PyMOL Python script that loads the backbone (N, CA, C, O; Angstrom):
from pymol import cmd

cmd.read_pdbstr("""\
ATOM      1  N   MET A   1     -23.173  62.153  76.349  1.00  0.00           N
ATOM      2  CA  MET A   1     -23.454  61.092  74.890  1.00  0.00           C
ATOM      3  C   MET A   1     -22.374  60.316  74.686  1.00  0.00           C
ATOM      4  O   MET A   1     -21.228  60.730  74.857  1.00  0.00           O
ATOM      5  N   ARG A   2     -22.677  59.073  74.285  1.00  0.00           N
ATOM      6  CA  ARG A   2     -21.715  57.801  73.666  1.00  0.00           C
ATOM      7  C   ARG A   2     -21.798  57.880  72.315  1.00  0.00           C
ATOM      8  O   ARG A   2     -22.932  58.226  71.985  1.00  0.00           O
ATOM      9  N   HIS A   3     -21.083  57.708  71.414  1.00  0.00           N
ATOM     10  CA  HIS A   3     -20.884  57.514  70.070  1.00  0.00           C
ATOM     11  C   HIS A   3     -20.107  56.531  69.905  1.00  0.00           C
ATOM     12  O   HIS A   3     -18.949  56.475  70.319  1.00  0.00           O
ATOM     13  N   LEU A   4     -20.911  55.363  69.051  1.00  0.00           N
ATOM     14  CA  LEU A   4     -20.368  53.928  68.710  1.00  0.00           C
ATOM     15  C   LEU A   4     -19.710  53.990  67.236  1.00  0.00           C
ATOM     16  O   LEU A   4     -19.939  54.780  66.320  1.00  0.00           O
ATOM     17  N   ASP A   5     -18.869  52.961  67.305  1.00  0.00           N
ATOM     18  CA  ASP A   5     -18.636  53.035  65.732  1.00  0.00           C
ATOM     19  C   ASP A   5     -19.614  52.941  64.715  1.00  0.00           C
ATOM     20  O   ASP A   5     -19.431  53.328  63.560  1.00  0.00           O
ATOM     21  N   ASP A   6     -21.004  52.252  65.290  1.00  0.00           N
ATOM     22  CA  ASP A   6     -22.014  52.373  63.717  1.00  0.00           C
ATOM     23  C   ASP A   6     -22.645  53.505  63.726  1.00  0.00           C
ATOM     24  O   ASP A   6     -23.697  53.463  63.089  1.00  0.00           O
ATOM     25  N   ASP A   7     -22.336  54.771  64.339  1.00  0.00           N
ATOM     26  CA  ASP A   7     -22.865  55.641  64.562  1.00  0.00           C
ATOM     27  C   ASP A   7     -22.253  56.367  63.104  1.00  0.00           C
ATOM     28  O   ASP A   7     -21.061  56.523  62.836  1.00  0.00           O
ATOM     29  N   TRP A   8     -23.431  56.758  62.256  1.00  0.00           N
ATOM     30  CA  TRP A   8     -22.776  57.612  60.927  1.00  0.00           C
ATOM     31  C   TRP A   8     -22.026  58.720  60.841  1.00  0.00           C
ATOM     32  O   TRP A   8     -21.553  59.105  59.772  1.00  0.00           O
ATOM     33  N   ARG A   9     -21.808  59.495  62.289  1.00  0.00           N
ATOM     34  CA  ARG A   9     -20.791  60.329  62.007  1.00  0.00           C
ATOM     35  C   ARG A   9     -19.268  60.210  62.436  1.00  0.00           C
ATOM     36  O   ARG A   9     -18.356  61.036  62.494  1.00  0.00           O
ATOM     37  N   THR A  10     -19.372  58.578  62.771  1.00  0.00           N
ATOM     38  CA  THR A  10     -17.722  58.182  62.842  1.00  0.00           C
ATOM     39  C   THR A  10     -17.511  57.618  62.206  1.00  0.00           C
ATOM     40  O   THR A  10     -18.248  56.669  61.937  1.00  0.00           O
ATOM     41  N   THR A  11     -15.997  57.926  61.361  1.00  0.00           N
ATOM     42  CA  THR A  11     -15.552  57.457  60.077  1.00  0.00           C
ATOM     43  C   THR A  11     -14.185  56.973  60.202  1.00  0.00           C
ATOM     44  O   THR A  11     -13.274  57.799  60.244  1.00  0.00           O
ATOM     45  N   TYR A  12     -13.942  55.736  60.264  1.00  0.00           N
ATOM     46  CA  TYR A  12     -12.853  55.024  60.387  1.00  0.00           C
ATOM     47  C   TYR A  12     -12.189  54.819  58.565  1.00  0.00           C
ATOM     48  O   TYR A  12     -12.806  54.507  57.546  1.00  0.00           O
ATOM     49  N   ARG A  13     -10.642  55.166  58.783  1.00  0.00           N
ATOM     50  CA  ARG A  13     -10.080  54.744  57.263  1.00  0.00           C
ATOM     51  C   ARG A  13      -8.657  53.936  57.920  1.00  0.00           C
ATOM     52  O   ARG A  13      -8.081  54.386  58.911  1.00  0.00           O
ATOM     53  N   TRP A  14      -8.271  52.871  57.309  1.00  0.00           N
ATOM     54  CA  TRP A  14      -7.465  52.002  57.449  1.00  0.00           C
ATOM     55  C   TRP A  14      -6.561  52.269  56.595  1.00  0.00           C
ATOM     56  O   TRP A  14      -7.018  52.991  55.710  1.00  0.00           O
ATOM     57  N   ARG A  15      -4.813  51.859  56.364  1.00  0.00           N
ATOM     58  CA  ARG A  15      -4.132  52.147  55.416  1.00  0.00           C
ATOM     59  C   ARG A  15      -3.090  51.145  55.947  1.00  0.00           C
ATOM     60  O   ARG A  15      -2.655  51.039  57.093  1.00  0.00           O
ATOM     61  N   ARG A  16      -2.780  50.405  54.800  1.00  0.00           N
ATOM     62  CA  ARG A  16      -1.207  49.688  55.060  1.00  0.00           C
ATOM     63  C   ARG A  16      -0.198  50.933  54.953  1.00  0.00           C
ATOM     64  O   ARG A  16      -0.387  51.915  54.235  1.00  0.00           O
ATOM     65  N   THR A  17       0.679  50.766  55.618  1.00  0.00           N
ATOM     66  CA  THR A  17       1.824  51.790  56.010  1.00  0.00           C
ATOM     67  C   THR A  17       3.066  50.868  55.633  1.00  0.00           C
ATOM     68  O   THR A  17       4.103  51.416  55.259  1.00  0.00           O
ATOM     69  N   ALA A  18       2.975  49.281  55.734  1.00  0.00           N
ATOM     70  CA  ALA A  18       4.553  48.529  55.626  1.00  0.00           C
ATOM     71  C   ALA A  18       4.263  47.282  55.507  1.00  0.00           C
ATOM     72  O   ALA A  18       4.045  46.605  56.512  1.00  0.00           O
ATOM     73  N   VAL A  19       4.205  46.720  54.162  1.00  0.00           N
ATOM     74  CA  VAL A  19       3.811  45.214  53.926  1.00  0.00           C
ATOM     75  C   VAL A  19       5.002  44.376  54.899  1.00  0.00           C
ATOM     76  O   VAL A  19       4.549  43.569  55.712  1.00  0.00           O
ATOM     77  N   LEU A  20       5.632  44.451  54.868  1.00  0.00           N
ATOM     78  CA  LEU A  20       6.654  43.545  55.646  1.00  0.00           C
ATOM     79  C   LEU A  20       6.716  43.310  56.608  1.00  0.00           C
ATOM     80  O   LEU A  20       6.914  42.127  56.887  1.00  0.00           O
ATOM     81  N   THR A  21       6.566  44.426  57.819  1.00  0.00           N
ATOM     82  CA  THR A  21       6.558  44.341  59.130  1.00  0.00           C
ATOM     83  C   THR A  21       4.990  44.443  59.243  1.00  0.00           C
ATOM     84  O   THR A  21       4.716  44.211  60.421  1.00  0.00           O
ATOM     85  N   GLY A  22       3.963  44.665  58.597  1.00  0.00           N
ATOM     86  CA  GLY A  22       2.613  44.914  59.045  1.00  0.00           C
ATOM     87  C   GLY A  22       2.299  46.294  59.640  1.00  0.00           C
ATOM     88  O   GLY A  22       1.268  46.483  60.285  1.00  0.00           O
ATOM     89  N   GLU A  23       2.957  46.988  59.474  1.00  0.00           N
ATOM     90  CA  GLU A  23       2.506  48.420  60.098  1.00  0.00           C
ATOM     91  C   GLU A  23       1.410  49.080  59.252  1.00  0.00           C
ATOM     92  O   GLU A  23       1.527  48.898  58.041  1.00  0.00           O
ATOM     93  N   SER A  24       0.512  49.710  59.609  1.00  0.00           N
ATOM     94  CA  SER A  24      -0.565  50.663  59.609  1.00  0.00           C
ATOM     95  C   SER A  24      -1.012  51.543  60.176  1.00  0.00           C
ATOM     96  O   SER A  24      -0.635  51.818  61.315  1.00  0.00           O
ATOM     97  N   THR A  25      -2.166  52.395  59.379  1.00  0.00           N
ATOM     98  CA  THR A  25      -2.588  53.590  60.093  1.00  0.00           C
ATOM     99  C   THR A  25      -3.867  53.631  60.202  1.00  0.00           C
ATOM    100  O   THR A  25      -4.477  53.171  59.236  1.00  0.00           O
ATOM    101  N   ALA A  26      -4.495  54.042  61.083  1.00  0.00           N
ATOM    102  CA  ALA A  26      -5.947  54.489  61.126  1.00  0.00           C
ATOM    103  C   ALA A  26      -6.196  55.547  61.386  1.00  0.00           C
ATOM    104  O   ALA A  26      -5.508  56.115  62.234  1.00  0.00           O
ATOM    105  N   THR A  27      -7.145  56.141  60.831  1.00  0.00           N
ATOM    106  CA  THR A  27      -7.470  57.804  61.122  1.00  0.00           C
ATOM    107  C   THR A  27      -9.280  57.233  61.436  1.00  0.00           C
ATOM    108  O   THR A  27      -9.712  56.308  60.748  1.00  0.00           O
ATOM    109  N   ILE A  28      -9.916  57.699  62.193  1.00  0.00           N
ATOM    110  CA  ILE A  28     -10.667  57.967  63.027  1.00  0.00           C
ATOM    111  C   ILE A  28     -11.400  59.340  63.254  1.00  0.00           C
ATOM    112  O   ILE A  28     -11.085  60.054  64.206  1.00  0.00           O
ATOM    113  N   THR A  29     -12.575  59.763  62.190  1.00  0.00           N
ATOM    114  CA  THR A  29     -13.147  61.355  62.337  1.00  0.00           C
ATOM    115  C   THR A  29     -14.318  61.375  62.790  1.00  0.00           C
ATOM    116  O   THR A  29     -15.130  60.684  62.176  1.00  0.00           O
ATOM    117  N   TRP A  30     -14.853  62.228  64.105  1.00  0.00           N
ATOM    118  CA  TRP A  30     -16.005  61.986  64.093  1.00  0.00           C
ATOM    119  C   TRP A  30     -16.920  63.582  64.185  1.00  0.00           C
ATOM    120  O   TRP A  30     -16.755  64.496  64.992  1.00  0.00           O
ATOM    121  N   ASP A  31     -17.699  63.502  63.276  1.00  0.00           N
ATOM    122  CA  ASP A  31     -18.471  64.754  62.852  1.00  0.00           C
ATOM    123  C   ASP A  31     -19.678  65.277  64.315  1.00  0.00           C
ATOM    124  O   ASP A  31     -20.827  64.968  64.632  1.00  0.00           O
ATOM    125  N   ILE A  32     -18.736  66.094  64.805  1.00  0.00           N
ATOM    126  CA  ILE A  32     -19.846  66.372  66.025  1.00  0.00           C
ATOM    127  C   ILE A  32     -21.034  67.238  65.751  1.00  0.00           C
ATOM    128  O   ILE A  32     -20.945  68.379  65.298  1.00  0.00           O
ATOM    129  N   ALA A  33     -22.408  66.493  66.121  1.00  0.00           N
ATOM    130  CA  ALA A  33     -23.606  67.344  65.791  1.00  0.00           C
ATOM    131  C   ALA A  33     -23.948  68.013  66.851  1.00  0.00           C
ATOM    132  O   ALA A  33     -23.606  67.787  68.011  1.00  0.00           O
ATOM    133  N   PRO A  34     -24.786  69.037  66.357  1.00  0.00           N
ATOM    134  CA  PRO A  34     -25.282  70.219  66.802  1.00  0.00           C
ATOM    135  C   PRO A  34     -25.446  70.240  68.241  1.00  0.00           C
ATOM    136  O   PRO A  34     -25.127  71.086  69.076  1.00  0.00           O
ATOM    137  N   ASP A  35     -26.158  68.840  68.364  1.00  0.00           N
ATOM    138  CA  ASP A  35     -26.835  68.935  69.585  1.00  0.00           C
ATOM    139  C   ASP A  35     -25.889  68.126  70.572  1.00  0.00           C
ATOM    140  O   ASP A  35     -26.426  67.713  71.600  1.00  0.00           O
ATOM    141  N   ASN A  36     -24.904  67.927  70.429  1.00  0.00           N
ATOM    142  CA  ASN A  36     -24.124  67.288  71.240  1.00  0.00           C
ATOM    143  C   ASN A  36     -23.514  67.898  72.528  1.00  0.00           C
ATOM    144  O   ASN A  36     -22.821  68.915  72.526  1.00  0.00           O
ATOM    145  N   PRO A  37     -23.837  67.182  73.620  1.00  0.00           N
ATOM    146  CA  PRO A  37     -23.378  68.070  75.035  1.00  0.00           C
ATOM    147  C   PRO A  37     -21.918  68.510  75.081  1.00  0.00           C
ATOM    148  O   PRO A  37     -20.937  67.783  74.924  1.00  0.00           O
ATOM    149  N   PRO A  38     -21.943  70.078  75.369  1.00  0.00           N
ATOM    150  CA  PRO A  38     -19.916  70.351  75.637  1.00  0.00           C
ATOM    151  C   PRO A  38     -19.517  69.321  76.460  1.00  0.00           C
ATOM    152  O   PRO A  38     -20.170  68.359  76.863  1.00  0.00           O
ATOM    153  N   GLY A  39     -18.676  69.547  76.609  1.00  0.00           N
ATOM    154  CA  GLY A  39     -17.611  68.556  77.407  1.00  0.00           C
ATOM    155  C   GLY A  39     -16.132  68.257  76.833  1.00  0.00           C
ATOM    156  O   GLY A  39     -15.721  68.855  75.839  1.00  0.00           O
ATOM    157  N   THR A  40     -15.445  67.405  77.440  1.00  0.00           N
ATOM    158  CA  THR A  40     -14.050  66.891  77.020  1.00  0.00           C
ATOM    159  C   THR A  40     -14.455  65.694  76.682  1.00  0.00           C
ATOM    160  O   THR A  40     -15.172  64.953  77.355  1.00  0.00           O
ATOM    161  N   TYR A  41     -13.806  65.406  75.185  1.00  0.00           N
ATOM    162  CA  TYR A  41     -13.964  64.108  74.411  1.00  0.00           C
ATOM    163  C   TYR A  41     -12.754  63.384  74.446  1.00  0.00           C
ATOM    164  O   TYR A  41     -11.811  63.856  75.079  1.00  0.00           O
ATOM    165  N   ARG A  42     -12.645  62.329  73.871  1.00  0.00           N
ATOM    166  CA  ARG A  42     -11.659  61.305  73.460  1.00  0.00           C
ATOM    167  C   ARG A  42     -11.641  60.151  72.978  1.00  0.00           C
ATOM    168  O   ARG A  42     -11.891  59.164  73.671  1.00  0.00           O
ATOM    169  N   ILE A  43     -11.403  60.097  71.961  1.00  0.00           N
ATOM    170  CA  ILE A  43     -11.963  58.885  70.789  1.00  0.00           C
ATOM    171  C   ILE A  43     -10.708  57.498  71.060  1.00  0.00           C
ATOM    172  O   ILE A  43      -9.478  57.472  71.029  1.00  0.00           O
ATOM    173  N   VAL A  44     -11.646  56.586  71.293  1.00  0.00           N
ATOM    174  CA  VAL A  44     -11.085  55.146  71.799  1.00  0.00           C
ATOM    175  C   VAL A  44     -11.066  54.179  71.072  1.00  0.00           C
ATOM    176  O   VAL A  44     -12.204  53.848  70.740  1.00  0.00           O
ATOM    177  N   HIS A  45     -10.165  53.473  70.604  1.00  0.00           N
ATOM    178  CA  HIS A  45     -10.101  52.694  69.282  1.00  0.00           C
ATOM    179  C   HIS A  45      -9.489  51.365  70.437  1.00  0.00           C
ATOM    180  O   HIS A  45      -8.513  51.408  71.187  1.00  0.00           O
ATOM    181  N   HIS A  46     -10.556  50.168  70.198  1.00  0.00           N
ATOM    182  CA  HIS A  46     -10.162  48.602  70.589  1.00  0.00           C
ATOM    183  C   HIS A  46      -9.642  47.659  69.533  1.00  0.00           C
ATOM    184  O   HIS A  46     -10.629  47.388  68.849  1.00  0.00           O
ATOM    185  N   GLY A  47      -8.573  47.012  69.045  1.00  0.00           N
ATOM    186  CA  GLY A  47      -8.503  46.359  68.058  1.00  0.00           C
ATOM    187  C   GLY A  47      -7.104  45.280  68.138  1.00  0.00           C
ATOM    188  O   GLY A  47      -6.451  45.262  69.181  1.00  0.00           O
ATOM    189  N   ASP A  48      -6.805  44.615  67.257  1.00  0.00           N
ATOM    190  CA  ASP A  48      -6.178  43.360  67.077  1.00  0.00           C
ATOM    191  C   ASP A  48      -5.069  43.728  66.302  1.00  0.00           C
ATOM    192  O   ASP A  48      -5.503  44.311  65.309  1.00  0.00           O
ATOM    193  N   ALA A  49      -3.629  43.656  66.276  1.00  0.00           N
ATOM    194  CA  ALA A  49      -2.590  43.697  65.797  1.00  0.00           C
ATOM    195  C   ALA A  49      -1.910  42.607  65.266  1.00  0.00           C
ATOM    196  O   ALA A  49      -1.156  42.055  66.067  1.00  0.00           O
ATOM    197  N   LYS A  50      -1.959  42.119  64.103  1.00  0.00           N
ATOM    198  CA  LYS A  50      -0.766  41.326  63.936  1.00  0.00           C
ATOM    199  C   LYS A  50       0.377  41.699  63.151  1.00  0.00           C
ATOM    200  O   LYS A  50       0.523  42.417  62.162  1.00  0.00           O
ATOM    201  N   ASN A  51       1.275  40.898  63.986  1.00  0.00           N
ATOM    202  CA  ASN A  51       2.590  41.030  63.440  1.00  0.00           C
ATOM    203  C   ASN A  51       2.801  40.638  62.222  1.00  0.00           C
ATOM    204  O   ASN A  51       2.730  39.420  62.053  1.00  0.00           O
ATOM    205  N   GLY A  52       3.047  41.304  61.291  1.00  0.00           N
ATOM    206  CA  GLY A  52       3.781  40.885  59.553  1.00  0.00           C
ATOM    207  C   GLY A  52       4.855  39.904  59.531  1.00  0.00           C
ATOM    208  O   GLY A  52       4.982  39.166  58.554  1.00  0.00           O
ATOM    209  N   LEU A  53       5.631  39.838  60.520  1.00  0.00           N
ATOM    210  CA  LEU A  53       6.534  38.939  60.779  1.00  0.00           C
ATOM    211  C   LEU A  53       6.633  37.383  61.502  1.00  0.00           C
ATOM    212  O   LEU A  53       7.234  36.394  61.081  1.00  0.00           O
ATOM    213  N   THR A  54       6.024  37.504  62.431  1.00  0.00           N
ATOM    214  CA  THR A  54       5.655  36.199  63.514  1.00  0.00           C
ATOM    215  C   THR A  54       4.316  36.107  62.983  1.00  0.00           C
ATOM    216  O   THR A  54       4.108  34.927  62.700  1.00  0.00           O
ATOM    217  N   GLY A  55       3.444  36.738  62.756  1.00  0.00           N
ATOM    218  CA  GLY A  55       2.089  36.461  62.632  1.00  0.00           C
ATOM    219  C   GLY A  55       1.298  36.368  64.158  1.00  0.00           C
ATOM    220  O   GLY A  55       0.230  35.795  64.376  1.00  0.00           O
ATOM    221  N   ARG A  56       1.992  36.969  64.959  1.00  0.00           N
ATOM    222  CA  ARG A  56       1.380  36.854  66.044  1.00  0.00           C
ATOM    223  C   ARG A  56       0.371  37.888  66.201  1.00  0.00           C
ATOM    224  O   ARG A  56       0.517  38.970  65.632  1.00  0.00           O
ATOM    225  N   VAL A  57      -0.934  37.570  67.140  1.00  0.00           N
ATOM    226  CA  VAL A  57      -1.957  38.665  67.134  1.00  0.00           C
ATOM    227  C   VAL A  57      -1.816  39.104  68.367  1.00  0.00           C
ATOM    228  O   VAL A  57      -1.675  38.091  69.052  1.00  0.00           O
ATOM    229  N   VAL A  58      -1.772  40.100  69.085  1.00  0.00           N
ATOM    230  CA  VAL A  58      -2.171  41.051  70.153  1.00  0.00           C
ATOM    231  C   VAL A  58      -3.299  42.146  69.726  1.00  0.00           C
ATOM    232  O   VAL A  58      -3.208  42.903  68.760  1.00  0.00           O
ATOM    233  N   PRO A  59      -4.439  42.068  70.695  1.00  0.00           N
ATOM    234  CA  PRO A  59      -4.901  43.248  71.546  1.00  0.00           C
ATOM    235  C   PRO A  59      -4.027  44.876  71.560  1.00  0.00           C
ATOM    236  O   PRO A  59      -2.849  44.984  71.901  1.00  0.00           O
ATOM    237  N   PHE A  60      -4.925  46.071  71.102  1.00  0.00           N
ATOM    238  CA  PHE A  60      -4.768  47.015  71.723  1.00  0.00           C
ATOM    239  C   PHE A  60      -5.352  47.778  71.498  1.00  0.00           C
ATOM    240  O   PHE A  60      -6.062  47.602  70.507  1.00  0.00           O
ATOM    241  N   THR A  61      -5.475  49.150  72.239  1.00  0.00           N
ATOM    242  CA  THR A  61      -6.448  50.120  72.601  1.00  0.00           C
ATOM    243  C   THR A  61      -5.548  51.813  72.032  1.00  0.00           C
ATOM    244  O   THR A  61      -4.422  52.131  72.416  1.00  0.00           O
ATOM    245  N   GLY A  62      -6.100  52.340  71.427  1.00  0.00           N
ATOM    246  CA  GLY A  62      -5.431  53.612  70.772  1.00  0.00           C
ATOM    247  C   GLY A  62      -6.881  54.901  71.591  1.00  0.00           C
ATOM    248  O   GLY A  62      -8.095  54.929  71.391  1.00  0.00           O
ATOM    249  N   VAL A  63      -5.966  55.798  72.515  1.00  0.00           N
ATOM    250  CA  VAL A  63      -7.022  56.533  72.292  1.00  0.00           C
ATOM    251  C   VAL A  63      -6.085  58.156  72.224  1.00  0.00           C
ATOM    252  O   VAL A  63      -5.012  58.458  72.746  1.00  0.00           O
ATOM    253  N   SER A  64      -6.859  58.820  71.508  1.00  0.00           N
ATOM    254  CA  SER A  64      -6.743  60.488  71.145  1.00  0.00           C
ATOM    255  C   SER A  64      -6.155  61.332  72.578  1.00  0.00           C
ATOM    256  O   SER A  64      -6.153  60.982  73.758  1.00  0.00           O
ATOM    257  N   ARG A  65      -5.705  62.491  71.957  1.00  0.00           N
ATOM    258  CA  ARG A  65      -5.581  63.731  73.191  1.00  0.00           C
ATOM    259  C   ARG A  65      -7.113  63.862  73.577  1.00  0.00           C
ATOM    260  O   ARG A  65      -7.859  63.177  72.879  1.00  0.00           O
ATOM    261  N   ALA A  66      -7.610  64.497  74.402  1.00  0.00           N
ATOM    262  CA  ALA A  66      -8.529  65.043  74.786  1.00  0.00           C
ATOM    263  C   ALA A  66      -8.914  66.244  73.882  1.00  0.00           C
ATOM    264  O   ALA A  66      -7.929  66.839  73.445  1.00  0.00           O
ATOM    265  N   PHE A  67     -10.013  66.695  73.532  1.00  0.00           N
ATOM    266  CA  PHE A  67     -10.660  67.859  72.682  1.00  0.00           C
ATOM    267  C   PHE A  67     -11.906  68.364  73.079  1.00  0.00           C
ATOM    268  O   PHE A  67     -12.890  67.629  73.167  1.00  0.00           O
ATOM    269  N   ALA A  68     -11.947  69.830  73.381  1.00  0.00           N
ATOM    270  CA  ALA A  68     -13.327  70.233  74.164  1.00  0.00           C
ATOM    271  C   ALA A  68     -14.474  70.545  72.935  1.00  0.00           C
ATOM    272  O   ALA A  68     -14.349  71.485  72.150  1.00  0.00           O
ATOM    273  N   VAL A  69     -15.260  69.879  72.921  1.00  0.00           N
ATOM    274  CA  VAL A  69     -16.921  70.298  72.349  1.00  0.00           C
ATOM    275  C   VAL A  69     -17.481  71.175  73.048  1.00  0.00           C
ATOM    276  O   VAL A  69     -17.929  70.821  74.139  1.00  0.00           O
ATOM    277  N   SER A  70     -17.613  72.516  72.640  1.00  0.00           N
ATOM    278  CA  SER A  70     -18.520  74.026  73.375  1.00  0.00           C
ATOM    279  C   SER A  70     -19.486  73.953  72.042  1.00  0.00           C
ATOM    280  O   SER A  70     -20.398  74.767  71.894  1.00  0.00           O
TER     281      SER A  70
END
""", "prot")
cmd.dss("prot")
cmd.show_as("cartoon", "prot")
cmd.util.cbc("prot")
cmd.orient("prot")
């Protein structure tokens, strides 16, 4: 079962951690539904990062560690 970011069970929280360098932290949580199939999952996030000093925007992908749903 694939859950997308518009799924009500997915929460995305973003917080700026360093204004000068443009660093930030994102936290993604997923409330697993009782009918979710057991298996090994990862959360994948695709985004764009803007450098606070140069203004350059580059794509990135963040991937969580694998976790088991049973």
